[in-house]
MIDREN-54938 format. One record per residue (C-alpha): residue number from 1; residue in three letters; x, y, z. Coordinates in steps of 0.1 Angstrom, whole numbers, plus 5000, padded with zeros to 4 digits. Layout:
<sites>
SITE   seq   type     px     py     pz
SITE   NUM    ALA      X      Y      Z
...
</sites>
This chain:
<sites>
SITE   seq   type     px     py     pz
SITE     1    UNK   7113   7304   5250
SITE     2    UNK   7140   7296   5225
SITE     3    UNK   7167   7270   5228
SITE     4    UNK   7198   7271   5207
SITE     5    UNK   7204   7237   5192
SITE     6    UNK   7238   7224   5182
SITE     7    UNK   7235   7198   5155
SITE     8    UNK   7211   7173   5171
SITE     9    UNK   7210   7181   5208
SITE    10    UNK   7202   7211   5230
SITE    11    UNK   7230   7223   5252
SITE    12    UNK   7226   7211   5288
SITE    13    UNK   7201   7184   5278
SITE    14    UNK   7206   7148   5288
SITE    15    UNK   7213   7139   5252
SITE    16    UNK   7240   7166   5250
SITE    17    UNK   7256   7152   5282
SITE    18    UNK   7255   7117   5268
SITE    19    UNK   7271   7128   5235
SITE    20    UNK   7299   7146   5255
SITE    21    UNK   7305   7114   5275
SITE    22    UNK   7308   7093   5244
SITE    23    UNK   7331   7118   5227
SITE    24    UNK   7353   7120   5258
SITE    25    UNK   7355   7082   5261
SITE    26    UNK   7365   7079   5224
SITE    27    UNK   7391   7106   5229
SITE    28    UNK   7406   7089   5260
SITE    29    UNK   7404   7054   5245
SITE    30    UNK   7410   7057   5207
SITE    31    UNK   7403   7027   5184
SITE    32    UNK   7440   7023   5176
SITE    33    UNK   7468   7028   5201
SITE    34    UNK   7503   7043   5194
SITE    35    UNK   7516   7009   5183
SITE    36    UNK   7488   7006   5158
SITE    37    UNK   7470   6979   5178
SITE    38    UNK   7432   6977   5174
SITE    39    UNK   7411   6981   5206
SITE    40    UNK   7374   6986   5201
SITE    41    UNK   7354   6998   5231
SITE    42    UNK   7323   7019   5235
SITE    43    UNK   7299   7032   5261
SITE    44    UNK   7265   7014   5264
SITE    45    UNK   7251   7030   5296
SITE    46    UNK   7258   7063   5313
SITE    47    UNK   7251   7070   5350
SITE    48    UNK   7259   7100   5373
SITE    49    UNK   7294   7090   5384
SITE    50    UNK   7303   7060   5361
SITE    51    UNK   7297   7044   5328
SITE    52    UNK   7293   7008   5315
SITE    53    UNK   7314   7001   5284
SITE    54    UNK   7319   6971   5261
SITE    55    UNK   7353   6958   5252
SITE    56    UNK   7356   6938   5220
SITE    57    UNK   7383   6912   5230
SITE    58    UNK   7397   6880   5216
SITE    59    UNK   7374   6862   5241
SITE    60    UNK   7343   6881   5229
SITE    61    UNK   7325   6911   5243
SITE    62    UNK   7331   6919   5279
SITE    63    UNK   7315   6946   5301
SITE    64    UNK   7335   6971   5322
SITE    65    UNK   7326   6998   5347
SITE    66    UNK   7346   7030   5345
SITE    67    UNK   7345   7057   5372
SITE    68    UNK   7337   7091   5357
SITE    69    UNK   7350   7124   5369
SITE    70    UNK   7336   7157   5356
SITE    71    UNK   7354   7190   5360
SITE    72    UNK   7337   7217   5340
SITE    73    UNK   7338   7207   5304
SITE    74    UNK   7364   7180   5310
SITE    75    UNK   7353   7143   5315
SITE    76    UNK   7378   7116   5325
SITE    77    UNK   7374   7079   5331
SITE    78    UNK   7394   7056   5354
SITE    79    UNK   7394   7024   5375
SITE    80    UNK   7380   6999   5350
SITE    81    UNK   7364   6969   5367
SITE    82    UNK   7348   6940   5348
SITE    83    UNK   7311   6935   5355
SITE    84    UNK   7285   6911   5345
SITE    85    UNK   7254   6922   5325
SITE    86    UNK   7226   6901   5341
SITE    87    UNK   7190   6899   5329
SITE    88    UNK   7165   6904   5358
SITE    89    UNK   7129   6895   5351
SITE    90    UNK   7107   6925   5352
SITE    91    UNK   7085   6907   5378
SITE    92    UNK   7114   6906   5403
SITE    93    UNK   7122   6943   5397
SITE    94    UNK   7085   6952   5400
SITE    95    UNK   7083   6934   5434
SITE    96    UNK   7114   6951   5447
SITE    97    UNK   7101   6985   5435
SITE    98    UNK   7067   6978   5451
SITE    99    UNK   7083   6970   5485
SITE   100    UNK   7106   7000   5484
SITE   101    UNK   7077   7023   5472
SITE   102    UNK   7055   7010   5500
SITE   103    UNK   7080   7020   5526
SITE   104    UNK   7090   7053   5510
SITE   105    UNK   7054   7063   5503
SITE   106    UNK   7042   7054   5538
SITE   107    UNK   7023   7084   5552
SITE   108    UNK   7046   7109   5570
SITE   109    UNK   7040   7139   5592
SITE   110    UNK   7063   7166   5603
SITE   111    UNK   7055   7169   5640
SITE   112    UNK   7061   7190   5671
SITE   113    UNK   7056   7176   5705
SITE   114    UNK   7064   7194   5737
SITE   115    UNK   7075   7179   5771
SITE   116    UNK   7079   7198   5804
SITE   117    UNK   7113   7195   5821
SITE   118    UNK   7096   7181   5852
SITE   119    UNK   7120   7151   5852
SITE   120    UNK   7150   7172   5841
SITE   121    UNK   7181   7177   5861
SITE   122    UNK   7209   7202   5856
SITE   123    UNK   7245   7202   5869
SITE   124    UNK   7255   7228   5894
SITE   125    UNK   7272   7249   5867
SITE   126    UNK   7243   7245   5844
SITE   127    UNK   7265   7231   5816
SITE   128    UNK   7248   7197   5813
SITE   129    UNK   7210   7190   5813
SITE   130    UNK   7193   7156   5813
SITE   131    UNK   7158   7155   5799
SITE   132    UNK   7130   7135   5784
SITE   133    UNK   7126   7140   5746
SITE   134    UNK   7095   7120   5738
SITE   135    UNK   7073   7093   5755
SITE   136    UNK   7055   7063   5740
SITE   137    UNK   7017   7065   5738
SITE   138    UNK   6991   7091   5729
SITE   139    UNK   7001   7128   5729
SITE   140    UNK   6979   7152   5749
SITE   141    UNK   6958   7162   5719
SITE   142    UNK   6954   7125   5710
SITE   143    UNK   6963   7134   5674
SITE   144    UNK   6992   7110   5673
SITE   145    UNK   7002   7078   5690
SITE   146    UNK   7040   7070   5694
SITE   147    UNK   7047   7033   5694
SITE   148    UNK   7074   7020   5717
SITE   149    UNK   7094   7009   5687
SITE   150    UNK   7093   7044   5673
SITE   151    UNK   7105   7060   5706
SITE   152    UNK   7132   7033   5710
SITE   153    UNK   7144   7038   5674
SITE   154    UNK   7144   7076   5679
SITE   155    UNK   7176   7073   5700
SITE   156    UNK   7197   7073   5668
SITE   157    UNK   7176   7100   5652
SITE   158    UNK   7178   7126   5679
SITE   159    UNK   7214   7120   5690
SITE   160    UNK   7235   7149   5678
SITE   161    UNK   7207   7173   5671
SITE   162    UNK   7210   7210   5678
SITE   163    UNK   7187   7226   5704
SITE   164    UNK   7174   7261   5697
SITE   165    UNK   7157   7287   5719
SITE   166    UNK   7121   7287   5708
SITE   167    UNK   7107   7271   5677
SITE   168    UNK   7111   7290   5644
SITE   169    UNK   7080   7309   5631
SITE   170    UNK   7067   7297   5598
SITE   171    UNK   7083   7326   5580
SITE   172    UNK   7116   7319   5597
SITE   173    UNK   7114   7282   5588
SITE   174    UNK   7108   7290   5551
SITE   175    UNK   7135   7316   5550
SITE   176    UNK   7161   7297   5570
SITE   177    UNK   7152   7260   5575
SITE   178    UNK   7186   7252   5590
SITE   179    UNK   7180   7275   5619
SITE   180    UNK   7198   7306   5633
SITE   181    UNK   7232   7306   5650
SITE   182    UNK   7221   7332   5675
SITE   183    UNK   7193   7310   5687
SITE   184    UNK   7215   7279   5691
SITE   185    UNK   7217   7270   5728
SITE   186    UNK   7227   7233   5731
SITE   187    UNK   7235   7200   5715
SITE   188    UNK   7221   7165   5724
SITE   189    UNK   7252   7144   5730
SITE   190    UNK   7236   7112   5744
SITE   191    UNK   7203   7094   5740
SITE   192    UNK   7189   7062   5756
SITE   193    UNK   7155   7045   5757
SITE   194    UNK   7141   7040   5792
SITE   195    UNK   7118   7009   5792
SITE   196    UNK   7105   7017   5827
SITE   197    UNK   7090   7050   5816
SITE   198    UNK   7088   7041   5779
SITE   199    UNK   7105   7073   5771
SITE   200    UNK   7136   7086   5753
SITE   201    UNK   7160   7102   5777
SITE   202    UNK   7188   7125   5765
SITE   203    UNK   7218   7145   5778
SITE   204    UNK   7224   7180   5764
SITE   205    UNK   7254   7202   5766
SITE   206    UNK   7246   7238   5769
SITE   207    UNK   7268   7261   5749
SITE   208    UNK   7251   7295   5752
SITE   209    UNK   7264   7314   5783
SITE   210    UNK   7233   7335   5789
SITE   211    UNK   7209   7305   5785
SITE   212    UNK   7232   7284   5807
SITE   213    UNK   7229   7310   5835
SITE   214    UNK   7191   7310   5830
SITE   215    UNK   7189   7272   5833
SITE   216    UNK   7212   7273   5864
SITE   217    UNK   7189   7299   5880
SITE   218    UNK   7158   7280   5873
SITE   219    UNK   7173   7248   5887
SITE   220    UNK   7184   7267   5919
SITE   221    UNK   7148   7279   5924
SITE   222    UNK   7132   7246   5916
SITE   223    UNK   7115   7261   5886
SITE   224    UNK   7131   7239   5859
SITE   225    UNK   7098   7223   5853
SITE   226    UNK   7084   7256   5839
SITE   227    UNK   7107   7252   5809
SITE   228    UNK   7099   7228   5782
SITE   229    UNK   7115   7211   5752
SITE   230    UNK   7097   7205   5719
SITE   231    UNK   7108   7182   5691
SITE   232    UNK   7107   7189   5654
SITE   233    UNK   7109   7156   5635
SITE   234    UNK   7094   7136   5606
SITE   235    UNK   7075   7104   5615
SITE   236    UNK   7061   7076   5593
SITE   237    UNK   7030   7056   5601
SITE   238    UNK   6994   7054   5593
SITE   239    UNK   6959   7064   5604
SITE   240    UNK   6947   7038   5629
SITE   241    UNK   6924   7033   5659
SITE   242    UNK   6946   7029   5690
SITE   243    UNK   6932   7026   5725
SITE   244    UNK   6898   7034   5711
SITE   245    UNK   6910   7066   5695
SITE   246    UNK   6912   7073   5658
SITE   247    UNK   6947   7088   5655
SITE   248    UNK   6979   7089   5634
SITE   249    UNK   7001   7060   5646
SITE   250    UNK   7038   7068   5644
SITE   251    UNK   7057   7036   5637
SITE   252    UNK   7091   7052   5632
SITE   253    UNK   7110   7085   5632
SITE   254    UNK   7124   7090   5598
SITE   255    UNK   7144   7121   5606
SITE   256    UNK   7150   7146   5633
SITE   257    UNK   7152   7184   5627
SITE   258    UNK   7158   7198   5662
SITE   259    UNK   7148   7197   5698
SITE   260    UNK   7140   7232   5710
SITE   261    UNK   7135   7250   5743
SITE   262    UNK   7101   7266   5748
SITE   263    UNK   7085   7286   5775
SITE   264    UNK   7050   7271   5776
SITE   265    UNK   7053   7233   5780
SITE   266    UNK   7019   7228   5794
SITE   267    UNK   7009   7205   5823
SITE   268    UNK   7022   7170   5814
SITE   269    UNK   7032   7181   5779
SITE   270    UNK   7015   7198   5751
SITE   271    UNK   7011   7187   5715
SITE   272    UNK   7016   7214   5688
SITE   273    UNK   7010   7203   5653
SITE   274    UNK   7014   7229   5626
SITE   275    UNK   6988   7224   5599
SITE   276    UNK   7011   7238   5573
SITE   277    UNK   7037   7212   5582
SITE   278    UNK   7016   7181   5582
SITE   279    UNK   7032   7170   5550
SITE   280    UNK   7069   7169   5542
SITE   281    UNK   7080   7194   5516
SITE   282    UNK   7081   7181   5480
SITE   283    UNK   7113   7162   5472
SITE   284    UNK   7118   7182   5440
SITE   285    UNK   7121   7214   5461
SITE   286    UNK   7147   7200   5485
SITE   287    UNK   7184   7209   5482
SITE   288    UNK   7210   7181   5487
SITE   289    UNK   7217   7192   5524
SITE   290    UNK   7180   7193   5531
SITE   291    UNK   7175   7159   5515
SITE   292    UNK   7202   7144   5537
SITE   293    UNK   7186   7160   5567
SITE   294    UNK   7149   7153   5560
SITE   295    UNK   7151   7120   5541
SITE   296    UNK   7182   7101   5552
SITE   297    UNK   7163   7069   5544
SITE   298    UNK   7163   7078   5507
SITE   299    UNK   7199   7089   5507
SITE   300    UNK   7208   7056   5524
SITE   301    UNK   7187   7036   5499
SITE   302    UNK   7204   7052   5469
SITE   303    UNK   7238   7047   5484
SITE   304    UNK   7230   7010   5492
SITE   305    UNK   7217   7004   5457
SITE   306    UNK   7247   7020   5441
SITE   307    UNK   7270   6998   5463
SITE   308    UNK   7251   6966   5455
SITE   309    UNK   7253   6974   5417
SITE   310    UNK   7290   6980   5420
SITE   311    UNK   7297   6947   5439
SITE   312    UNK   7272   6924   5422
SITE   313    UNK   7272   6937   5386
SITE   314    UNK   7246   6957   5368
SITE   315    UNK   7210   6945   5371
SITE   316    UNK   7186   6958   5345
SITE   317    UNK   7151   6953   5333
SITE   318    UNK   7141   6936   5301
SITE   319    UNK   7134   6970   5284
SITE   320    UNK   7169   6983   5294
SITE   321    UNK   7184   6950   5284
SITE   322    UNK   7168   6953   5249
SITE   323    UNK   7180   6989   5246
SITE   324    UNK   7215   6980   5255
SITE   325    UNK   7215   6951   5230
SITE   326    UNK   7202   6975   5203
SITE   327    UNK   7230   6999   5211
SITE   328    UNK   7255   6971   5209
SITE   329    UNK   7241   6960   5175
SITE   330    UNK   7243   6996   5162
SITE   331    UNK   7279   6999   5176
SITE   332    UNK   7288   6965   5160
SITE   333    UNK   7273   6976   5127
SITE   334    UNK   7294   7008   5129
SITE   335    UNK   7324   6988   5136
SITE   336    UNK   7317   6965   5106
SITE   337    UNK   7312   6995   5084
SITE   338    UNK   7345   7011   5097
SITE   339    UNK   7363   6978   5091
SITE   340    UNK   7349   6975   5056
SITE   341    UNK   7359   7011   5048
SITE   342    UNK   7394   7005   5062
SITE   343    UNK   7397   6973   5041
SITE   344    UNK   7386   6991   5010
SITE   345    UNK   7411   7019   5016
SITE   346    UNK   7439   6993   5021
SITE   347    UNK   7428   6975   4988
SITE   348    UNK   7428   7008   4969
SITE   349    UNK   7462   7017   4983
SITE   350    UNK   7476   6983   4974
SITE   351    UNK   7461   6985   4938
SITE   352    UNK   7477   7019   4934
SITE   353    UNK   7511   7006   4945
SITE   354    UNK   7507   6977   4921
SITE   355    UNK   7498   7000   4893
SITE   356    UNK   7528   7022   4900
SITE   357    UNK   7551   6992   4901
SITE   358    UNK   7537   6978   4868
SITE   359    UNK   7542   7012   4851
SITE   360    UNK   7577   7014   4864
SITE   361    UNK   7585   6979   4852
SITE   362    UNK   7570   6986   4818
SITE   363    UNK   7592   7017   4814
SITE   364    UNK   7623   6997   4826
SITE   365    UNK   7616   6968   4802
SITE   366    UNK   7614   6993   4773
SITE   367    UNK   7648   7007   4783
SITE   368    UNK   7663   6972   4787
SITE   369    UNK   7651   6961   4752
SITE   370    UNK   7667   6992   4738
SITE   371    UNK   7700   6984   4755
SITE   372    UNK   7699   6948   4742
SITE   373    UNK   7692   6960   4706
SITE   374    UNK   7721   6985   4709
SITE   375    UNK   7745   6958   4721
SITE   376    UNK   7749   6944   4685
SITE   377    UNK   7752   6909   4699
SITE   378    UNK   7745   6878   4678
SITE   379    UNK   7708   6870   4674
SITE   380    UNK   7709   6840   4697
SITE   381    UNK   7725   6862   4725
SITE   382    UNK   7698   6888   4719
SITE   383    UNK   7671   6862   4724
SITE   384    UNK   7688   6847   4754
SITE   385    UNK   7691   6881   4771
SITE   386    UNK   7656   6891   4762
SITE   387    UNK   7642   6860   4779
SITE   388    UNK   7666   6862   4809
SITE   389    UNK   7658   6899   4816
SITE   390    UNK   7620   6898   4808
SITE   391    UNK   7610   6903   4845
SITE   392    UNK   7638   6927   4854
SITE   393    UNK   7627   6962   4866
SITE   394    UNK   7661   6976   4875
SITE   395    UNK   7677   6991   4844
SITE   396    UNK   7712   6994   4859
SITE   397    UNK   7713   6957   4868
SITE   398    UNK   7701   6948   4833
SITE   399    UNK   7728   6971   4818
SITE   400    UNK   7755   6954   4839
SITE   401    UNK   7743   6919   4827
SITE   402    UNK   7744   6930   4791
SITE   403    UNK   7779   6943   4793
SITE   404    UNK   7790   6912   4811
SITE   405    UNK   7775   6891   4783
SITE   406    UNK   7792   6912   4756
SITE   407    UNK   7826   6907   4773
SITE   408    UNK   7821   6870   4775
SITE   409    UNK   7811   6867   4738
SITE   410    UNK   7840   6888   4728
SITE   411    UNK   7864   6866   4747
SITE   412    UNK   7850   6834   4731
SITE   413    UNK   7848   6847   4695
SITE   414    UNK   7882   6863   4696
SITE   415    UNK   7867   6893   4678
SITE   416    UNK   7895   6915   4665
SITE   417    UNK   7922   6887   4667
SITE   418    UNK   7939   6870   4637
SITE   419    UNK   7935   6832   4634
SITE   420    UNK   7967   6812   4623
SITE   421    UNK   7987   6831   4596
SITE   422    UNK   7957   6853   4587
SITE   423    UNK   7937   6824   4574
SITE   424    UNK   7905   6809   4586
SITE   425    UNK   7903   6794   4621
SITE   426    UNK   7909   6757   4623
SITE   427    UNK   7882   6731   4627
SITE   428    UNK   7891   6724   4663
SITE   429    UNK   7889   6761   4672
SITE   430    UNK   7854   6764   4656
SITE   431    UNK   7844   6733   4675
SITE   432    UNK   7856   6748   4708
SITE   433    UNK   7838   6781   4701
SITE   434    UNK   7805   6763   4693
SITE   435    UNK   7807   6743   4726
SITE   436    UNK   7813   6776   4745
SITE   437    UNK   7782   6792   4730
SITE   438    UNK   7762   6761   4737
SITE   439    UNK   7771   6764   4773
SITE   440    UNK   7762   6802   4774
SITE   441    UNK   7730   6800   4754
SITE   442    UNK   7718   6766   4765
SITE   443    UNK   7708   6758   4729
SITE   444    UNK   7731   6738   4705
SITE   445    UNK   7714   6750   4674
SITE   446    UNK   7717   6786   4685
SITE   447    UNK   7754   6780   4692
SITE   448    UNK   7759   6768   4656
SITE   449    UNK   7743   6800   4643
SITE   450    UNK   7764   6821   4666
SITE   451    UNK   7797   6807   4650
SITE   452    UNK   7783   6807   4615
SITE   453    UNK   7780   6769   4610
</sites>
């Protein structure tokens, strides 16, 4: 047999299902939302209809239960509810499992017991029949002893069961365990325990017209006692000595299958135990409807356990606790590696931007120095502009500053104008010019050089 593997898991395997669940959870709840906010959450435990996830919040790690809906290949999560991860000592779990296993593994038998309709009564139209289903005590064959508690508890088990004409043969039971519609004759609508006779009494509504007419005719002739009813049920108990007889003591009815009409009830009742049915069919072979019918105690136990887990948090063993913590540590490590990679990426992008900015500034400074050199301003002005514009990266702004400075120098020096009658400027004019350059350049000595003194 060959199995096609996709990467690490086989399609249809539990590992493949868990990978699909994790992928669907990450897709529905990405690390960053549309606003760029960081939300880290991951699945730590997967169950049939829900998952347990960890949220990394400002208050620390918190556990949430998400309902999980599966439709084909699509998996969706909803209804998050905060839960508490609680450590349960393995001894407590072992004791609970032991008690549950003791009850579930209690010996069981699938049984058939027949009662004559000697105490039965039918209405005039034959539509309603009252009858005895089972009595407490030893059956005729003394192979089983029904306790009063079992018979009394059977009221809920047998109420609502279908009644068929004749028991199925073994072949029919294997081929169609649910019974045949054509043999369906009645339904038990009411049940009650009669302490006086220690028996379970029932009321049945007949639905098959032909069988109804037959019951009506038997009742009219006083022959109703020649008809019998036989139960098909599963009982739990143990082998014991009761009333001096080594027998199987039935402590409770676990499930009822049907109550059937038979033609040979036997005097006072007849016990019919099919050897092939002394044990309940293996659970691994049961379908879900069969499991509900034959082992309602298991279905109820599972439902109750699921409800308790949902209401009281998630109780786990030490081994499961350690596994979850290991998964958390791995997820945390992945988060740290992801954060480190993101930080490194941000640092690289920042360094690249800084490098680009530095290269742009260097190119701008080269252009600014060329503009200053081409301005033909006095040396002190050149030094002043070089220092003032040493951090400027905008060439156009630097060019405007240089032009403004040239205009100011020209206005102060009177370049192109004639002083007096064509002679040299007066001492007072030179003094005024020197003071103006000192104000512009911020250096008295540089101002003297600028006016040639």
